[in-house]
PDBQT receptor file of N, H, CA, C and O in Angstrom, charges set to zero:
ATOM      1  N   UNK A   1     104.358  92.632  99.445  1.00  0.00    +0.000 N 
ATOM      2  CA  UNK A   1     103.689  93.889  99.736  1.00  0.00    +0.000 C 
ATOM      3  C   UNK A   1     104.604  94.769 100.616  1.00  0.00    +0.000 C 
ATOM      4  O   UNK A   1     105.369  94.257 101.434  1.00  0.00    +0.000 OA
ATOM      5  N   UNK A   2     104.513  96.052 100.440  1.00  0.00    +0.000 N 
ATOM      6  H   UNK A   2     103.891  96.468  99.776  1.00  0.00    +0.000 HD
ATOM      7  CA  UNK A   2     105.301  96.960 101.243  1.00  0.00    +0.000 C 
ATOM      8  C   UNK A   2     104.861  96.849 102.687  1.00  0.00    +0.000 C 
ATOM      9  O   UNK A   2     103.683  96.615 102.957  1.00  0.00    +0.000 OA
ATOM     10  N   UNK A   3     105.784  97.012 103.616  1.00  0.00    +0.000 N 
ATOM     11  H   UNK A   3     106.740  97.203 103.396  1.00  0.00    +0.000 HD
ATOM     12  CA  UNK A   3     105.457  96.928 105.029  1.00  0.00    +0.000 C 
ATOM     13  C   UNK A   3     105.542  98.307 105.705  1.00  0.00    +0.000 C 
ATOM     14  O   UNK A   3     105.927  98.424 106.869  1.00  0.00    +0.000 OA
ATOM     15  N   UNK A   4     105.173  99.343 104.942  1.00  0.00    +0.000 N 
ATOM     16  H   UNK A   4     104.860  99.248 103.997  1.00  0.00    +0.000 HD
ATOM     17  CA  UNK A   4     105.152 100.706 105.438  1.00  0.00    +0.000 C 
ATOM     18  C   UNK A   4     103.826 101.356 105.064  1.00  0.00    +0.000 C 
ATOM     19  O   UNK A   4     103.384 101.280 103.918  1.00  0.00    +0.000 OA
ATOM     20  N   UNK A   5     103.203 101.992 106.044  1.00  0.00    +0.000 N 
ATOM     21  H   UNK A   5     103.562 102.053 106.975  1.00  0.00    +0.000 HD
ATOM     22  CA  UNK A   5     101.945 102.679 105.804  1.00  0.00    +0.000 C 
ATOM     23  C   UNK A   5     102.251 103.991 105.067  1.00  0.00    +0.000 C 
ATOM     24  O   UNK A   5     103.142 104.737 105.473  1.00  0.00    +0.000 OA
ATOM     25  N   UNK A   6     101.495 104.277 103.959  1.00  0.00    +0.000 N 
ATOM     26  H   UNK A   6     100.771 103.671 103.629  1.00  0.00    +0.000 HD
ATOM     27  CA  UNK A   6     101.719 105.494 103.212  1.00  0.00    +0.000 C 
ATOM     28  C   UNK A   6     101.090 106.710 103.845  1.00  0.00    +0.000 C 
ATOM     29  O   UNK A   6     101.331 107.831 103.396  1.00  0.00    +0.000 OA
ATOM     30  N   UNK A   7     100.273 106.516 104.896  1.00  0.00    +0.000 N 
ATOM     31  H   UNK A   7     100.077 105.605 105.260  1.00  0.00    +0.000 HD
ATOM     32  CA  UNK A   7      99.652 107.665 105.584  1.00  0.00    +0.000 C 
ATOM     33  C   UNK A   7     100.481 108.080 106.818  1.00  0.00    +0.000 C 
ATOM     34  O   UNK A   7     100.832 109.252 106.951  1.00  0.00    +0.000 OA
ATOM     35  N   UNK A   8     100.787 107.150 107.700  1.00  0.00    +0.000 N 
ATOM     36  H   UNK A   8     100.501 106.198 107.592  1.00  0.00    +0.000 HD
ATOM     37  CA  UNK A   8     101.451 107.528 108.925  1.00  0.00    +0.000 C 
ATOM     38  C   UNK A   8     102.917 107.063 108.967  1.00  0.00    +0.000 C 
ATOM     39  O   UNK A   8     103.613 107.325 109.947  1.00  0.00    +0.000 OA
ATOM     40  N   UNK A   9     103.388 106.384 107.927  1.00  0.00    +0.000 N 
ATOM     41  H   UNK A   9     102.823 106.171 107.130  1.00  0.00    +0.000 HD
ATOM     42  CA  UNK A   9     104.768 105.913 107.805  1.00  0.00    +0.000 C 
ATOM     43  C   UNK A   9     105.138 104.872 108.873  1.00  0.00    +0.000 C 
ATOM     44  O   UNK A   9     106.314 104.713 109.200  1.00  0.00    +0.000 OA
ATOM     45  N   UNK A  10     104.129 104.160 109.421  1.00  0.00    +0.000 N 
ATOM     46  H   UNK A  10     103.174 104.290 109.156  1.00  0.00    +0.000 HD
ATOM     47  CA  UNK A  10     104.414 103.096 110.356  1.00  0.00    +0.000 C 
ATOM     48  C   UNK A  10     105.090 101.949 109.616  1.00  0.00    +0.000 C 
ATOM     49  O   UNK A  10     104.630 101.545 108.548  1.00  0.00    +0.000 OA
ATOM     50  N   UNK A  11     106.173 101.423 110.171  1.00  0.00    +0.000 N 
ATOM     51  H   UNK A  11     106.547 101.751 111.039  1.00  0.00    +0.000 HD
ATOM     52  CA  UNK A  11     106.926 100.373 109.516  1.00  0.00    +0.000 C 
ATOM     53  C   UNK A  11     107.276  99.266 110.482  1.00  0.00    +0.000 C 
ATOM     54  O   UNK A  11     106.731  99.189 111.583  1.00  0.00    +0.000 OA
ATOM     55  N   UNK A  12     108.207  98.391 110.055  1.00  0.00    +0.000 N 
ATOM     56  H   UNK A  12     108.650  98.454 109.160  1.00  0.00    +0.000 HD
ATOM     57  CA  UNK A  12     108.635  97.282 110.866  1.00  0.00    +0.000 C 
ATOM     58  C   UNK A  12     109.362  97.753 112.099  1.00  0.00    +0.000 C 
ATOM     59  O   UNK A  12     110.064  98.764 112.069  1.00  0.00    +0.000 OA
ATOM     60  N   UNK A  13     109.191  97.006 113.208  1.00  0.00    +0.000 N 
ATOM     61  H   UNK A  13     108.621  96.185 113.232  1.00  0.00    +0.000 HD
ATOM     62  CA  UNK A  13     109.957  97.231 114.427  1.00  0.00    +0.000 C 
ATOM     63  C   UNK A  13     110.770  95.975 114.688  1.00  0.00    +0.000 C 
ATOM     64  O   UNK A  13     110.341  94.882 114.319  1.00  0.00    +0.000 OA
ATOM     65  N   UNK A  14     111.922  96.101 115.309  1.00  0.00    +0.000 N 
ATOM     66  H   UNK A  14     112.271  96.989 115.609  1.00  0.00    +0.000 HD
ATOM     67  CA  UNK A  14     112.728  94.936 115.611  1.00  0.00    +0.000 C 
ATOM     68  C   UNK A  14     112.932  94.822 117.090  1.00  0.00    +0.000 C 
ATOM     69  O   UNK A  14     112.822  95.797 117.833  1.00  0.00    +0.000 OA
ATOM     70  N   UNK A  15     113.231  93.615 117.508  1.00  0.00    +0.000 N 
ATOM     71  H   UNK A  15     113.320  92.823 116.904  1.00  0.00    +0.000 HD
ATOM     72  CA  UNK A  15     113.476  93.359 118.933  1.00  0.00    +0.000 C 
ATOM     73  C   UNK A  15     113.968  91.950 119.084  1.00  0.00    +0.000 C 
ATOM     74  O   UNK A  15     114.578  91.402 118.166  1.00  0.00    +0.000 OA
ATOM     75  N   UNK A  16     113.713  91.350 120.232  1.00  0.00    +0.000 N 
ATOM     76  H   UNK A  16     113.217  91.796 120.977  1.00  0.00    +0.000 HD
ATOM     77  CA  UNK A  16     114.254  90.043 120.529  1.00  0.00    +0.000 C 
ATOM     78  C   UNK A  16     113.151  89.089 120.955  1.00  0.00    +0.000 C 
ATOM     79  O   UNK A  16     112.237  89.480 121.681  1.00  0.00    +0.000 OA
ATOM     80  N   UNK A  17     113.231  87.817 120.501  1.00  0.00    +0.000 N 
ATOM     81  H   UNK A  17     113.973  87.499 119.911  1.00  0.00    +0.000 HD
ATOM     82  CA  UNK A  17     112.515  86.743 121.152  1.00  0.00    +0.000 C 
ATOM     83  C   UNK A  17     113.339  86.382 122.370  1.00  0.00    +0.000 C 
ATOM     84  O   UNK A  17     114.560  86.251 122.276  1.00  0.00    +0.000 OA
ATOM     85  N   UNK A  18     112.690  86.220 123.512  1.00  0.00    +0.000 N 
ATOM     86  H   UNK A  18     111.698  86.326 123.589  1.00  0.00    +0.000 HD
ATOM     87  CA  UNK A  18     113.410  85.897 124.753  1.00  0.00    +0.000 C 
ATOM     88  C   UNK A  18     112.868  84.562 125.245  1.00  0.00    +0.000 C 
ATOM     89  O   UNK A  18     111.684  84.445 125.563  1.00  0.00    +0.000 OA
ATOM     90  N   UNK A  19     113.718  83.580 125.306  1.00  0.00    +0.000 N 
ATOM     91  H   UNK A  19     114.679  83.675 125.048  1.00  0.00    +0.000 HD
ATOM     92  CA  UNK A  19     113.296  82.248 125.748  1.00  0.00    +0.000 C 
ATOM     93  C   UNK A  19     113.273  82.165 127.259  1.00  0.00    +0.000 C 
ATOM     94  O   UNK A  19     113.696  83.087 127.956  1.00  0.00    +0.000 OA
ATOM     95  N   UNK A  20     112.767  81.034 127.760  1.00  0.00    +0.000 N 
ATOM     96  H   UNK A  20     112.424  80.285 127.194  1.00  0.00    +0.000 HD
ATOM     97  CA  UNK A  20     112.726  80.832 129.225  1.00  0.00    +0.000 C 
ATOM     98  C   UNK A  20     114.131  80.881 129.846  1.00  0.00    +0.000 C 
ATOM     99  O   UNK A  20     114.306  81.324 130.981  1.00  0.00    +0.000 OA
ATOM    100  N   UNK A  21     115.130  80.413 129.074  1.00  0.00    +0.000 N 
ATOM    101  H   UNK A  21     114.988  80.053 128.152  1.00  0.00    +0.000 HD
ATOM    102  CA  UNK A  21     116.513  80.451 129.593  1.00  0.00    +0.000 C 
ATOM    103  C   UNK A  21     117.200  81.783 129.317  1.00  0.00    +0.000 C 
ATOM    104  O   UNK A  21     118.404  81.931 129.527  1.00  0.00    +0.000 OA
ATOM    105  N   UNK A  22     116.420  82.743 128.846  1.00  0.00    +0.000 N 
ATOM    106  H   UNK A  22     115.442  82.622 128.675  1.00  0.00    +0.000 HD
ATOM    107  CA  UNK A  22     116.853  84.118 128.572  1.00  0.00    +0.000 C 
ATOM    108  C   UNK A  22     117.828  84.241 127.380  1.00  0.00    +0.000 C 
ATOM    109  O   UNK A  22     118.587  85.206 127.289  1.00  0.00    +0.000 OA
ATOM    110  N   UNK A  23     117.795  83.235 126.458  1.00  0.00    +0.000 N 
ATOM    111  H   UNK A  23     117.179  82.451 126.532  1.00  0.00    +0.000 HD
ATOM    112  CA  UNK A  23     118.525  83.385 125.196  1.00  0.00    +0.000 C 
ATOM    113  C   UNK A  23     117.738  84.336 124.315  1.00  0.00    +0.000 C 
ATOM    114  O   UNK A  23     116.508  84.311 124.321  1.00  0.00    +0.000 OA
ATOM    115  N   UNK A  24     118.425  85.167 123.565  1.00  0.00    +0.000 N 
ATOM    116  H   UNK A  24     119.424  85.188 123.561  1.00  0.00    +0.000 HD
ATOM    117  CA  UNK A  24     117.787  86.149 122.726  1.00  0.00    +0.000 C 
ATOM    118  C   UNK A  24     118.087  85.942 121.271  1.00  0.00    +0.000 C 
ATOM    119  O   UNK A  24     119.247  85.762 120.899  1.00  0.00    +0.000 OA
ATOM    120  N   UNK A  25     117.055  85.962 120.419  1.00  0.00    +0.000 N 
ATOM    121  H   UNK A  25     116.113  86.109 120.721  1.00  0.00    +0.000 HD
ATOM    122  CA  UNK A  25     117.233  85.927 118.982  1.00  0.00    +0.000 C 
ATOM    123  C   UNK A  25     116.437  87.081 118.387  1.00  0.00    +0.000 C 
ATOM    124  O   UNK A  25     115.411  87.481 118.937  1.00  0.00    +0.000 OA
ATOM    125  N   UNK A  26     116.903  87.608 117.276  1.00  0.00    +0.000 N 
ATOM    126  H   UNK A  26     117.737  87.283 116.829  1.00  0.00    +0.000 HD
ATOM    127  CA  UNK A  26     116.252  88.749 116.652  1.00  0.00    +0.000 C 
ATOM    128  C   UNK A  26     114.902  88.371 116.051  1.00  0.00    +0.000 C 
ATOM    129  O   UNK A  26     114.732  87.245 115.583  1.00  0.00    +0.000 OA
ATOM    130  N   UNK A  27     113.952  89.280 116.057  1.00  0.00    +0.000 N 
ATOM    131  H   UNK A  27     114.090  90.194 116.438  1.00  0.00    +0.000 HD
ATOM    132  CA  UNK A  27     112.683  89.112 115.421  1.00  0.00    +0.000 C 
ATOM    133  C   UNK A  27     112.134  90.441 114.963  1.00  0.00    +0.000 C 
ATOM    134  O   UNK A  27     112.661  91.492 115.329  1.00  0.00    +0.000 OA
ATOM    135  N   UNK A  28     111.079  90.411 114.164  1.00  0.00    +0.000 N 
ATOM    136  H   UNK A  28     110.651  89.558 113.866  1.00  0.00    +0.000 HD
ATOM    137  CA  UNK A  28     110.486  91.656 113.658  1.00  0.00    +0.000 C 
ATOM    138  C   UNK A  28     108.968  91.650 113.913  1.00  0.00    +0.000 C 
ATOM    139  O   UNK A  28     108.325  90.600 113.906  1.00  0.00    +0.000 OA
ATOM    140  N   UNK A  29     108.439  92.811 114.131  1.00  0.00    +0.000 N 
ATOM    141  H   UNK A  29     108.961  93.663 114.137  1.00  0.00    +0.000 HD
ATOM    142  CA  UNK A  29     107.005  93.017 114.222  1.00  0.00    +0.000 C 
ATOM    143  C   UNK A  29     106.587  93.832 112.995  1.00  0.00    +0.000 C 
ATOM    144  O   UNK A  29     107.120  94.916 112.758  1.00  0.00    +0.000 OA
ATOM    145  N   UNK A  30     105.649  93.320 112.230  1.00  0.00    +0.000 N 
ATOM    146  H   UNK A  30     105.216  92.439 112.423  1.00  0.00    +0.000 HD
ATOM    147  CA  UNK A  30     105.212  94.037 111.019  1.00  0.00    +0.000 C 
ATOM    148  C   UNK A  30     103.832  94.607 111.271  1.00  0.00    +0.000 C 
ATOM    149  O   UNK A  30     103.004  93.962 111.913  1.00  0.00    +0.000 OA
ATOM    150  N   UNK A  31     103.570  95.814 110.771  1.00  0.00    +0.000 N 
ATOM    151  H   UNK A  31     104.243  96.338 110.249  1.00  0.00    +0.000 HD
ATOM    152  CA  UNK A  31     102.233  96.397 110.903  1.00  0.00    +0.000 C 
ATOM    153  C   UNK A  31     101.241  95.674 109.965  1.00  0.00    +0.000 C 
ATOM    154  O   UNK A  31     101.626  95.065 108.967  1.00  0.00    +0.000 OA
ATOM    155  N   UNK A  32      99.985  95.767 110.324  1.00  0.00    +0.000 N 
ATOM    156  H   UNK A  32      99.673  96.262 111.135  1.00  0.00    +0.000 HD
ATOM    157  CA  UNK A  32      98.938  95.146 109.511  1.00  0.00    +0.000 C 
ATOM    158  C   UNK A  32      98.608  96.093 108.361  1.00  0.00    +0.000 C 
ATOM    159  O   UNK A  32      97.802  97.011 108.509  1.00  0.00    +0.000 OA
ATOM    160  N   UNK A  33      99.256  95.850 107.190  1.00  0.00    +0.000 N 
ATOM    161  H   UNK A  33      99.911  95.104 107.070  1.00  0.00    +0.000 HD
ATOM    162  CA  UNK A  33      99.121  96.739 106.040  1.00  0.00    +0.000 C 
ATOM    163  C   UNK A  33      98.105  96.142 105.058  1.00  0.00    +0.000 C 
ATOM    164  O   UNK A  33      98.190  94.965 104.705  1.00  0.00    +0.000 OA
ATOM    165  N   UNK A  34      97.152  96.957 104.627  1.00  0.00    +0.000 N 
ATOM    166  H   UNK A  34      97.083  97.913 104.914  1.00  0.00    +0.000 HD
ATOM    167  CA  UNK A  34      96.161  96.543 103.641  1.00  0.00    +0.000 C 
ATOM    168  C   UNK A  34      96.295  97.411 102.408  1.00  0.00    +0.000 C 
ATOM    169  O   UNK A  34      96.574  98.605 102.520  1.00  0.00    +0.000 OA
ATOM    170  N   UNK A  35      96.098  96.827 101.224  1.00  0.00    +0.000 N 
ATOM    171  H   UNK A  35      95.872  95.858 101.133  1.00  0.00    +0.000 HD
ATOM    172  CA  UNK A  35      96.123  97.598  99.979  1.00  0.00    +0.000 C 
ATOM    173  C   UNK A  35      94.694  98.001  99.669  1.00  0.00    +0.000 C 
ATOM    174  O   UNK A  35      93.877  97.138  99.347  1.00  0.00    +0.000 OA
ATOM    175  N   UNK A  36      94.371  99.257  99.753  1.00  0.00    +0.000 N 
ATOM    176  H   UNK A  36      95.034  99.958 100.015  1.00  0.00    +0.000 HD
ATOM    177  CA  UNK A  36      92.969  99.717  99.596  1.00  0.00    +0.000 C 
ATOM    178  C   UNK A  36      92.895 100.776  98.495  1.00  0.00    +0.000 C 
ATOM    179  O   UNK A  36      93.878 101.440  98.165  1.00  0.00    +0.000 OA
ATOM    180  N   UNK A  37      91.696 100.902  97.946  1.00  0.00    +0.000 N 
ATOM    181  H   UNK A  37      90.898 100.363  98.214  1.00  0.00    +0.000 HD
ATOM    182  CA  UNK A  37      91.392 101.991  97.008  1.00  0.00    +0.000 C 
ATOM    183  C   UNK A  37      90.891 103.148  97.841  1.00  0.00    +0.000 C 
ATOM    184  O   UNK A  37      89.909 103.006  98.570  1.00  0.00    +0.000 OA
ATOM    185  N   UNK A  38      91.542 104.280  97.749  1.00  0.00    +0.000 N 
ATOM    186  H   UNK A  38      92.340 104.396  97.157  1.00  0.00    +0.000 HD
ATOM    187  CA  UNK A  38      91.182 105.434  98.563  1.00  0.00    +0.000 C 
ATOM    188  C   UNK A  38      91.059 106.672  97.687  1.00  0.00    +0.000 C 
ATOM    189  O   UNK A  38      91.638 106.748  96.604  1.00  0.00    +0.000 OA
ATOM    190  N   UNK A  39      90.292 107.641  98.177  1.00  0.00    +0.000 N 
ATOM    191  H   UNK A  39      89.821 107.580  99.057  1.00  0.00    +0.000 HD
ATOM    192  CA  UNK A  39      90.142 108.893  97.477  1.00  0.00    +0.000 C 
ATOM    193  C   UNK A  39      91.231 109.852  97.974  1.00  0.00    +0.000 C 
ATOM    194  O   UNK A  39      91.303 110.157  99.165  1.00  0.00    +0.000 OA
ATOM    195  N   UNK A  40      92.071 110.322  97.053  1.00  0.00    +0.000 N 
ATOM    196  H   UNK A  40      92.012 110.074  96.086  1.00  0.00    +0.000 HD
ATOM    197  CA  UNK A  40      93.167 111.240  97.373  1.00  0.00    +0.000 C 
ATOM    198  C   UNK A  40      93.061 112.403  96.401  1.00  0.00    +0.000 C 
ATOM    199  O   UNK A  40      93.182 112.240  95.187  1.00  0.00    +0.000 OA
ATOM    200  N   UNK A  41      92.831 113.581  96.968  1.00  0.00    +0.000 N 
ATOM    201  H   UNK A  41      92.733 113.714  97.954  1.00  0.00    +0.000 HD
ATOM    202  CA  UNK A  41      92.664 114.808  96.113  1.00  0.00    +0.000 C 
ATOM    203  C   UNK A  41      91.615 114.635  95.035  1.00  0.00    +0.000 C 
ATOM    204  O   UNK A  41      91.812 115.099  93.912  1.00  0.00    +0.000 OA
ATOM    205  N   UNK A  42      90.524 113.994  95.338  1.00  0.00    +0.000 N 
ATOM    206  H   UNK A  42      90.364 113.618  96.251  1.00  0.00    +0.000 HD
ATOM    207  CA  UNK A  42      89.401 113.856  94.410  1.00  0.00    +0.000 C 
ATOM    208  C   UNK A  42      89.565 112.711  93.404  1.00  0.00    +0.000 C 
ATOM    209  O   UNK A  42      88.658 112.482  92.604  1.00  0.00    +0.000 OA
ATOM    210  N   UNK A  43      90.672 111.996  93.417  1.00  0.00    +0.000 N 
ATOM    211  H   UNK A  43      91.408 112.182  94.068  1.00  0.00    +0.000 HD
ATOM    212  CA  UNK A  43      90.819 110.866  92.515  1.00  0.00    +0.000 C 
ATOM    213  C   UNK A  43      91.124 109.609  93.283  1.00  0.00    +0.000 C 
ATOM    214  O   UNK A  43      91.656 109.642  94.392  1.00  0.00    +0.000 OA
ATOM    215  N   UNK A  44      90.769 108.481  92.658  1.00  0.00    +0.000 N 
ATOM    216  H   UNK A  44      90.336 108.454  91.757  1.00  0.00    +0.000 HD
ATOM    217  CA  UNK A  44      90.920 107.178  93.326  1.00  0.00    +0.000 C 
ATOM    218  C   UNK A  44      92.343 106.655  93.076  1.00  0.00    +0.000 C 
ATOM    219  O   UNK A  44      92.823 106.621  91.943  1.00  0.00    +0.000 OA
ATOM    220  N   UNK A  45      93.010 106.242  94.190  1.00  0.00    +0.000 N 
ATOM    221  H   UNK A  45      92.620 106.269  95.111  1.00  0.00    +0.000 HD
ATOM    222  CA  UNK A  45      94.359 105.690  94.125  1.00  0.00    +0.000 C 
ATOM    223  C   UNK A  45      94.418 104.448  94.989  1.00  0.00    +0.000 C 
ATOM    224  O   UNK A  45      93.641 104.284  95.929  1.00  0.00    +0.000 OA
ATOM    225  N   UNK A  46      95.355 103.576  94.653  1.00  0.00    +0.000 N 
ATOM    226  H   UNK A  46      95.987 103.709  93.889  1.00  0.00    +0.000 HD
ATOM    227  CA  UNK A  46      95.609 102.408  95.533  1.00  0.00    +0.000 C 
ATOM    228  C   UNK A  46      96.719 102.773  96.502  1.00  0.00    +0.000 C 
ATOM    229  O   UNK A  46      97.774 103.261  96.096  1.00  0.00    +0.000 OA
ATOM    230  N   UNK A  47      96.478 102.535  97.786  1.00  0.00    +0.000 N 
ATOM    231  H   UNK A  47      95.621 102.139  98.115  1.00  0.00    +0.000 HD
ATOM    232  CA  UNK A  47      97.445 102.882  98.818  1.00  0.00    +0.000 C 
ATOM    233  C   UNK A  47      97.687 101.690  99.720  1.00  0.00    +0.000 C 
ATOM    234  O   UNK A  47      96.793 100.868  99.923  1.00  0.00    +0.000 OA
ATOM    235  N   UNK A  48      98.907 101.589 100.271  1.00  0.00    +0.000 N 
ATOM    236  H   UNK A  48      99.634 102.256 100.107  1.00  0.00    +0.000 HD
ATOM    237  CA  UNK A  48      99.204 100.661 101.317  1.00  0.00    +0.000 C 
ATOM    238  C   UNK A  48      98.990 101.378 102.635  1.00  0.00    +0.000 C 
ATOM    239  O   UNK A  48      99.729 102.304 102.969  1.00  0.00    +0.000 OA
ATOM    240  N   UNK A  49      97.989 100.960 103.381  1.00  0.00    +0.000 N 
ATOM    241  H   UNK A  49      97.388 100.208 103.109  1.00  0.00    +0.000 HD
ATOM    242  CA  UNK A  49      97.566 101.666 104.594  1.00  0.00    +0.000 C 
ATOM    243  C   UNK A  49      97.474 100.698 105.761  1.00  0.00    +0.000 C 
ATOM    244  O   UNK A  49      97.008  99.571 105.594  1.00  0.00    +0.000 OA
ATOM    245  N   UNK A  50      97.910 101.120 106.937  1.00  0.00    +0.000 N 
ATOM    246  H   UNK A  50      98.288 102.035 107.073  1.00  0.00    +0.000 HD
ATOM    247  CA  UNK A  50      97.767 100.265 108.126  1.00  0.00    +0.000 C 
ATOM    248  C   UNK A  50      96.311 100.295 108.628  1.00  0.00    +0.000 C 
ATOM    249  O   UNK A  50      95.587 101.263 108.397  1.00  0.00    +0.000 OA
ATOM    250  N   UNK A  51      95.907  99.244 109.301  1.00  0.00    +0.000 N 
ATOM    251  H   UNK A  51      96.495  98.457 109.489  1.00  0.00    +0.000 HD
ATOM    252  CA  UNK A  51      94.542  99.146 109.751  1.00  0.00    +0.000 C 
ATOM    253  C   UNK A  51      94.198 100.195 110.793  1.00  0.00    +0.000 C 
ATOM    254  O   UNK A  51      93.024 100.530 110.948  1.00  0.00    +0.000 OA
ATOM    255  N   UNK A  52      95.170 100.721 111.508  1.00  0.00    +0.000 N 
ATOM    256  H   UNK A  52      96.123 100.448 111.382  1.00  0.00    +0.000 HD
ATOM    257  CA  UNK A  52      94.908 101.766 112.492  1.00  0.00    +0.000 C 
ATOM    258  C   UNK A  52      94.419 103.049 111.782  1.00  0.00    +0.000 C 
ATOM    259  O   UNK A  52      93.498 103.716 112.253  1.00  0.00    +0.000 OA
ATOM    260  N   UNK A  53      95.050 103.373 110.648  1.00  0.00    +0.000 N 
ATOM    261  H   UNK A  53      95.797 102.831 110.265  1.00  0.00    +0.000 HD
ATOM    262  CA  UNK A  53      94.629 104.533 109.874  1.00  0.00    +0.000 C 
ATOM    263  C   UNK A  53      93.253 104.322 109.264  1.00  0.00    +0.000 C 
ATOM    264  O   UNK A  53      92.459 105.261 109.193  1.00  0.00    +0.000 OA
ATOM    265  N   UNK A  54      92.956 103.098 108.822  1.00  0.00    +0.000 N 
ATOM    266  H   UNK A  54      93.601 102.336 108.881  1.00  0.00    +0.000 HD
ATOM    267  CA  UNK A  54      91.641 102.796 108.299  1.00  0.00    +0.000 C 
ATOM    268  C   UNK A  54      90.551 102.969 109.356  1.00  0.00    +0.000 C 
ATOM    269  O   UNK A  54      89.509 103.574 109.103  1.00  0.00    +0.000 OA
ATOM    270  N   UNK A  55      90.815 102.423 110.546  1.00  0.00    +0.000 N 
ATOM    271  H   UNK A  55      91.662 101.932 110.751  1.00  0.00    +0.000 HD
ATOM    272  CA  UNK A  55      89.828 102.497 111.612  1.00  0.00    +0.000 C 
ATOM    273  C   UNK A  55      89.609 103.889 112.134  1.00  0.00    +0.000 C 
ATOM    274  O   UNK A  55      88.490 104.253 112.495  1.00  0.00    +0.000 OA
ATOM    275  N   UNK A  56      90.687 104.692 112.179  1.00  0.00    +0.000 N 
ATOM    276  H   UNK A  56      91.597 104.396 111.885  1.00  0.00    +0.000 HD
ATOM    277  CA  UNK A  56      90.570 106.037 112.749  1.00  0.00    +0.000 C 
ATOM    278  C   UNK A  56      90.007 107.043 111.769  1.00  0.00    +0.000 C 
ATOM    279  O   UNK A  56      89.762 108.190 112.143  1.00  0.00    +0.000 OA
ATOM    280  N   UNK A  57      89.792 106.639 110.502  1.00  0.00    +0.000 N 
ATOM    281  H   UNK A  57      89.991 105.707 110.198  1.00  0.00    +0.000 HD
ATOM    282  CA  UNK A  57      89.182 107.529 109.542  1.00  0.00    +0.000 C 
ATOM    283  C   UNK A  57      90.158 108.483 108.853  1.00  0.00    +0.000 C 
ATOM    284  O   UNK A  57      89.740 109.493 108.287  1.00  0.00    +0.000 OA
ATOM    285  N   UNK A  58      91.444 108.173 108.898  1.00  0.00    +0.000 N 
ATOM    286  H   UNK A  58      91.784 107.352 109.359  1.00  0.00    +0.000 HD
ATOM    287  CA  UNK A  58      92.427 109.014 108.204  1.00  0.00    +0.000 C 
ATOM    288  C   UNK A  58      92.396 108.773 106.696  1.00  0.00    +0.000 C 
ATOM    289  O   UNK A  58      92.980 109.539 105.931  1.00  0.00    +0.000 OA
ATOM    290  N   UNK A  59      91.722 107.720 106.275  1.00  0.00    +0.000 N 
ATOM    291  H   UNK A  59      91.247 107.097 106.897  1.00  0.00    +0.000 HD
ATOM    292  CA  UNK A  59      91.650 107.381 104.838  1.00  0.00    +0.000 C 
ATOM    293  C   UNK A  59      90.178 107.256 104.469  1.00  0.00    +0.000 C 
ATOM    294  O   UNK A  59      89.400 106.599 105.160  1.00  0.00    +0.000 OA
ATOM    295  N   UNK A  60      89.808 107.914 103.343  1.00  0.00    +0.000 N 
ATOM    296  H   UNK A  60      90.441 108.448 102.782  1.00  0.00    +0.000 HD
ATOM    297  CA  UNK A  60      88.471 107.803 102.827  1.00  0.00    +0.000 C 
ATOM    298  C   UNK A  60      88.478 106.747 101.738  1.00  0.00    +0.000 C 
ATOM    299  O   UNK A  60      89.071 106.965 100.681  1.00  0.00    +0.000 OA
ATOM    300  N   UNK A  61      87.832 105.603 101.964  1.00  0.00    +0.000 N 
ATOM    301  H   UNK A  61      87.350 105.426 102.823  1.00  0.00    +0.000 HD
ATOM    302  CA  UNK A  61      87.856 104.532 101.000  1.00  0.00    +0.000 C 
ATOM    303  C   UNK A  61      86.975 104.855  99.816  1.00  0.00    +0.000 C 
ATOM    304  O   UNK A  61      85.942 105.508  99.967  1.00  0.00    +0.000 OA
ATOM    305  N   UNK A  62      87.372 104.405  98.635  1.00  0.00    +0.000 N 
ATOM    306  H   UNK A  62      88.211 103.875  98.512  1.00  0.00    +0.000 HD
ATOM    307  CA  UNK A  62      86.570 104.592  97.411  1.00  0.00    +0.000 C 
ATOM    308  C   UNK A  62      85.560 103.443  97.316  1.00  0.00    +0.000 C 
ATOM    309  O   UNK A  62      85.823 102.319  97.744  1.00  0.00    +0.000 OA
ATOM    310  N   UNK A  63      84.437 103.753  96.759  1.00  0.00    +0.000 N 
ATOM    311  H   UNK A  63      84.223 104.666  96.411  1.00  0.00    +0.000 HD
ATOM    312  CA  UNK A  63      83.393 102.747  96.597  1.00  0.00    +0.000 C 
ATOM    313  C   UNK A  63      83.533 101.967  95.333  1.00  0.00    +0.000 C 
ATOM    314  O   UNK A  63      82.722 101.082  95.061  1.00  0.00    +0.000 OA
TER     315      UNK A  63
């Protein structure tokens, strides 16, 4: 599944795991993306949307 929200364009972020001895290894944080049926311009489409957009009401879900 795509790891980018089609509404707000939120995507993966990168950073470091930091151990107790302060060794660093690369890691990624992925957004919580859901594939939902949504109403876009009066028609139903499937979108990859982050849960923040779903909760805030930026997406109108289709029934």
